[in-house]
N, C-alpha and C positions, 0 to 999 in steps of 0.2 A: 477477515470476517466474510462470511457469505452474505450476499445481498441480492435482492430483486430490484433494487433502485437503479436508475440510470446514473451515468457518471456525474452529471451536474447535481442531481439530488444527493448523491453520496458525498460530494464535496461539501455540501451544506451540513450534512450530518457530522462529517469529520470535523468541521470547524466548530460546531456546537459542543463536541466532545473534547475540544482543546488541542487537537492535533494540527500543528501548523503546516505539515507537509503530508503527502500521501500518494499512493498509486492506486488507480482503479482500473479494473478490467471489466468493461461494460457487459451488460446483460445482452445475450443473444436469444432473441425470441422469448421463449418461456424459461430458458435455462437461467440458473443463478449466476450472478456476477461475483467478483472478488474485490476486496479492498484491504489495504494495509495502510495505517497511519502512524506518524511518529512526531515527537516534539523536536525542537530545534537543536538539542544538545548532541545529536548524532548526525553523521553523514551516511546516507543510505544509497548504495549503488545497485541499480537494477541489473541483474545478471541475465534473466530470461523470464518470459511469461507466456501464458496461453489462457484459454478459457477455464482450464483446470488447475493452474498453479501460478504463483508469483514467487520468484526466486531472487532474494536480495542479499547483499553482503552489508553488514552494519559495521561502520567504522567509528572509532572515537575521533574527536576533532583533530587530533594530531596525525590522523591518517593510519593509525594502527588498527588492524583488523580485530574487531571485538567478537563477532559471531556471525553466523549465517542463518537465514530464515527461509524456509521453503514451504 
């Protein structure tokens, strides 16, 4: 999701939404930040990120690749 919140505030929002884990790319000046959150049933590997994208590979607990999110 896009956000104008800093990383610390976005962590609080993510927790209130029930996501145990997540990745935040912080706000740079007036630009939007990015955040992705997930629950504990998946393993998420960060592939790359910038102020414009977050690229992750989502794995099942057995280590089998389930899908990719960019």
